[in-house]
ROKE-121773 format. One record per residue (C-alpha): x, y, z negated; residue in three letters; residue number from 1. Coordinates in steps of 0.02 Angstrom, whole numbers, plus 50000, padded with zeros to 5 digits. Example, Ala and Ser with C-alpha at 12.3 -4.5 7.8 and 13.67 -1.06 7.14 Angstrom:
   east  north     up    r    k
  50615  49775  49610  ALA    1
  50684  49947  49643  SER    2
This chain:
   east  north     up    r    k
  55342  53836  43929  MET    1
  55425  53901  44085  ALA    2
  55352  53891  44261  ILE    3
  55455  53915  44405  LYS    4
  55439  54051  44527  THR    5
  55572  54134  44655  GLU    6
  55657  54292  44585  ASN    7
  55540  54355  44466  PRO    8
  55601  54539  44441  SER    9
  55435  54621  44366  PHE   10
  55296  54539  44272  LEU   11
  55130  54614  44210  THR   12
  54981  54558  44101  PHE   13
  54795  54573  44139  SER   14
  54722  54694  43996  ALA   15
  54649  54530  43907  ASP   16
  54824  54445  43929  LYS   17
  54732  54298  44013  LYS   18
  54825  54312  44173  PHE   19
  55012  54363  44217  LEU   20
  55056  54433  44376  TYR   21
  55247  54423  44452  ALA   22
  55329  54492  44592  VAL   23
  55467  54394  44693  SER   24
  55600  54508  44742  GLU   25
  55662  54425  44900  VAL   26
  55682  54501  45071  ALA   27
  55617  54379  45191  GLU   28
  55485  54284  45082  ARG   29
  55412  54430  44974  SER   30
  55267  54395  44874  SER   31
  55159  54416  44728  VAL   32
  55101  54268  44609  SER   33
  54953  54248  44488  SER   34
  54956  54130  44347  PHE   35
  54826  54086  44193  THR   36
  54890  54101  44021  VAL   37
  54838  53958  43922  ASN   38
  54791  53950  43725  LYS   39
  54960  53855  43706  ASN   40
  55061  53996  43798  ASN   41
  55087  53889  43947  THR   42
  55061  53950  44132  LEU   43
  54962  53881  44275  ASN   44
  55001  53939  44446  PHE   45
  54847  54014  44529  LEU   46
  54908  54087  44690  ASN   47
  55046  54185  44792  ASN   48
  55005  54316  44939  VAL   49
  55115  54419  45046  ASN   50
  55173  54582  44967  SER   51
  55173  54658  45146  ASN   52
  55356  54727  45122  GLY   53
  55538  54669  45071  ASN   54
  55604  54667  44886  ASP   55
  55444  54695  44784  PRO   56
  55500  54767  44616  CYS   57
  55340  54814  44524  HIS   58
  55169  54758  44486  VAL   59
  55022  54841  44398  GLN   60
  54836  54816  44365  LEU   61
  54706  54954  44353  ASN   62
  54617  54957  44181  LYS   63
  54471  54854  44240  LYS   64
  54580  54730  44295  GLY   65
  54503  54704  44473  ASP   66
  54636  54788  44570  LEU   67
  54833  54766  44581  ALA   68
  54966  54869  44666  ALA   69
  55126  54796  44717  VAL   70
  55270  54928  44762  SER   71
  55399  54860  44886  ASN   72
  55571  54945  44861  TYR   73
  55652  54901  45038  SER   74
  55497  54894  45126  GLY   75
  55440  55070  45068  GLY   76
  55263  55013  45056  THR   77
  55132  54981  44924  ILE   78
  55001  54845  44946  SER   79
  54834  54849  44848  LEU   80
  54747  54679  44804  PHE   81
  54585  54642  44739  ASN   82
  54591  54528  44579  VAL   83
  54456  54395  44579  LYS   84
  54376  54340  44424  LYS   85
  54470  54184  44406  ASN   86
  54636  54298  44410  GLY   87
  54696  54252  44581  SER   88
  54734  54387  44712  LEU   89
  54648  54425  44882  SER   90
  54757  54461  45031  GLU   91
  54807  54655  45026  ALA   92
  54650  54760  45077  PHE   93
  54764  54914  45110  GLN   94
  54949  54939  45130  VAL   95
  55016  55115  45108  ILE   96
  55176  55162  45210  ASN   97
  55282  55300  45145  HIS   98
  55408  55274  45285  ASN   99
  55411  55410  45434  THR  100
  55529  55407  45593  LYS  101
  55668  55508  45516  THR  102
  55650  55461  45318  LEU  103
  55664  55298  45231  LYS  104
  55542  55263  45075  SER  105
  55585  55154  44926  HIS  106
  55428  55137  44836  ALA  107
  55489  55081  44657  HIS  108
  55323  55084  44548  SER  109
  55149  55123  44545  ALA  110
  55009  55146  44410  LYS  111
  54827  55178  44417  PHE  112
  54735  55314  44309  PHE  113
  54556  55325  44325  LYS  114
  54508  55333  44500  ASN  115
  54702  55397  44544  ASN  116
  54855  55292  44608  LEU  117
  55018  55378  44573  PHE  118
  55174  55310  44662  ILE  119
  55361  55342  44628  ALA  120
  55452  55350  44773  ASP  121
  55646  55336  44748  LEU  122
  55690  55341  44930  GLY  123
  55576  55512  44964  ARG  124
  55605  55593  44791  ASP  125
  55426  55617  44750  PHE  126
  55282  55554  44646  LEU  127
  55132  55526  44761  ALA  128
  54944  55549  44703  GLN  129
  54812  55455  44786  TYR  130
  54633  55464  44756  VAL  131
  54506  55315  44766  GLU  132
  54370  55358  44911  LYS  133
  54245  55228  44976  ASN  134
  54361  55084  44929  GLY  135
  54520  55162  44998  LYS  136
  54654  55267  44915  PHE  137
  54687  55432  45001  LEU  138
  54845  55543  44988  LEU  139
  54793  55705  44876  LYS  140
  54971  55769  44843  GLU  141
  55155  55729  44834  ASN  142
  55254  55803  44690  PHE  143
  55432  55827  44733  ASN  144
  55578  55794  44623  MET  145
  55745  55865  44648  LYS  146
  55845  55810  44800  SER  147
  55916  55634  44775  LYS  148
  55849  55630  44598  ALA  149
  55780  55460  44643  GLY  150
  55617  55443  44536  PRO  151
  55599  55262  44486  ARG  152
  55470  55237  44346  HIS  153
  55348  55346  44235  PHE  154
  55230  55366  44108  GLU  155
  55061  55446  44101  ILE  156
  55006  55518  43943  SER  157
  54833  55455  43881  LYS  158
  54738  55600  43930  LYS  159
  54827  55611  44099  GLY  160
  54878  55796  44050  ASN  161
  55078  55748  44070  PHE  162
  55178  55630  44184  ILE  163
  55355  55582  44129  TYR  164
  55466  55536  44275  VAL  165
  55634  55447  44257  ILE  166
  55752  55478  44400  ASN  167
  55870  55339  44431  GLU  168
  55996  55440  44523  LEU  169
  56033  55597  44451  ASN  170
  55994  55536  44271  SER  171
  55851  55653  44215  THR  172
  55671  55645  44163  ILE  173
  55558  55756  44251  THR  174
  55410  55826  44156  VAL  175
  55249  55850  44251  LEU  176
  55100  55946  44172  LYS  177
  54922  55942  44238  LYS  178
  54865  56128  44294  GLN  179
  54710  56167  44396  ASP  180
  54680  56000  44457  ASN  181
  54863  55968  44511  SER  182
  55030  55942  44421  TYR  183
  55173  56063  44407  SER  184
  55354  56043  44356  ASN  185
  55392  56111  44168  ILE  186
  55550  56019  44137  GLN  187
  55699  55927  44181  ASN  188
  55808  55848  44051  ILE  189
  55963  55745  44043  SER  190
  55954  55562  43992  THR  191
  56131  55545  43954  LEU  192
  56234  55597  43813  SER  193
  56335  55765  43802  ASP  194
  56500  55743  43881  GLY  195
  56471  55583  43974  PHE  196
  56547  55584  44138  THR  197
  56551  55412  44208  GLY  198
  56413  55345  44335  ASP  199
  56256  55295  44269  SER  200
  56078  55256  44343  PHE  201
  55911  55262  44239  CYS  202
  55789  55126  44249  ALA  203
  55657  55099  44122  ASP  204
  55531  55223  44019  ILE  205
  55414  55213  43881  HIS  206
  55302  55320  43768  LEU  207
  55280  55268  43599  SER  208
  55094  55222  43553  LYS  209
  55065  55381  43448  ASN  210
  55149  55487  43606  GLU  211
  55273  55576  43484  GLU  212
  55418  55491  43558  PHE  213
  55485  55447  43734  LEU  214
  55623  55319  43761  TYR  215
  55725  55289  43929  GLY  216
  55876  55177  43975  SER  217
  56029  55215  44063  ASN  218
  56133  55081  44158  ARG  219
  56315  55136  44164  GLY  220
  56318  55243  43999  GLU  221
  56220  55073  43938  ASN  222
  56109  55172  43815  SER  223
  55944  55197  43763  ILE  224
  55895  55380  43753  VAL  225
  55769  55451  43635  VAL  226
  55666  55607  43629  TYR  227
  55544  55698  43519  ASN  228
  55386  55753  43621  ARG  229
  55284  55906  43586  ASP  230
  55105  55828  43605  LYS  231
  55045  56007  43639  LYS  232
  55168  56077  43767  SER  233
  55218  55897  43833  GLY  234
  55407  55963  43817  LEU  235
  55556  55849  43759  LEU  236
  55700  55850  43650  LYS  237
  55831  55749  43650  LYS  238
  55877  55664  43472  ILE  239
  55977  55509  43507  GLN  240
  56081  55406  43628  ASN  241
  56116  55221  43557  ILE  242
  56222  55084  43636  SER  243
  56115  54936  43714  VAL  244
  56260  54829  43644  GLU  245
  56260  54750  43826  GLY  246
  56271  54789  44007  ASN  247
  56142  54857  44128  TRP  248
  55985  54891  44033  PRO  249
  55847  54864  44171  ARG  250
  55697  54856  44065  ASN  251
  55650  54880  43880  PHE  252
  55483  54867  43779  THR  253
  55407  54929  43627  LEU  254
  55320  54789  43504  SER  255
  55136  54805  43495  PRO  256
  55158  54879  43319  ASN  257
  55279  55000  43369  GLY  258
  55409  54944  43248  ASN  259
  55541  54874  43374  PHE  260
  55613  54894  43533  LEU  261
  55691  54757  43643  LEU  262
  55815  54781  43796  VAL  263
  55839  54680  43938  ALA  264
  56023  54676  43977  ASN  265
  56038  54608  44152  GLN  266
  56237  54604  44178  LYS  267
  56285  54540  44004  SER  268
  56130  54407  43992  ASN  269
  56076  54471  43829  ASN  270
  55912  54544  43740  ILE  271
  55949  54677  43609  THR  272
  55829  54705  43467  ILE  273
  55812  54884  43379  TYR  274
  55716  54946  43225  LYS  275
  55608  55101  43268  VAL  276
  55602  55237  43130  ALA  277
  55420  55277  43136  LYS  278
  55450  55447  43066  LYS  279
  55589  55501  43175  THR  280
  55559  55375  43323  GLY  281
  55760  55336  43307  LYS  282
  55832  55158  43340  LEU  283
  55938  55064  43242  SER  284
  56028  54894  43302  PHE  285
  55971  54743  43217  LEU  286
  56019  54582  43330  ASN  287
  56062  54518  43511  SER  288
  55996  54368  43577  LEU  289
  56094  54268  43737  GLU  290
  55991  54230  43871  THR  291
  55996  54215  44062  GLY  292
  55994  54370  44168  THR  293
  55845  54457  44083  PRO  294
  55762  54594  44197  VAL  295
  55584  54610  44118  CYS  296
  55503  54596  43942  LEU  297
  55326  54595  43900  LEU  298
  55230  54568  43734  PHE  299
């Protein structure tokens, strides 16, 4: 059963999947909504709060499920919310503003890791690390990407020793390794096929459950790139670029058992389904489903 909400561009579940959260990516009425997920898979609306910045494009909860972070792309702000026991959201208790008088921020995604909050800022080309102290998140360090790289989304390894940042504007993945309580750049690797010369813009990124493979999406080349990941060094080796059989793969997801990968092709109105080879991580196309403007997929 569907439930109506305005331009829901990104979704996330609570860890127990009892609650669902959606950002409404609109300029003047930017907000984030909460819903209960019923046993029959219907949704009930809980509440809607201001995202404190135009065009929210990402929402994420912490592991405990009592905090939510919303990234506002045009606003350049990241809003932090308390999640109540009934799943509804409080008004923001902190708004982080990455804009300066001369530099325009485009906050694109944020993730909690233990007592840290990491934020990818596409406008200012860095990944920011904040640390919680006395109920507020304070800036610890900014990790710079290459100029005009455009960091969009990222994955953190289970132990937090590596971070993989997909850069929208220069079609690369930056690998950060934890060293001496900080992170350093150990690799920048292309997401595109060798010899590709057209325009392309990266979007989503996901690690396999066993962390042996990393996947990213290319909008323009319209492909999923597959990497073999060395679990000890953290380094990547590109092993496949496969067509998404559609246009503009804004988002994709791996099934919980790791056997399938599904791609949301925004401009061609279809979801494509791939079989994942467990030994190699490579993809093989299975099927395509027509649907209206898919932009976010969740299991």
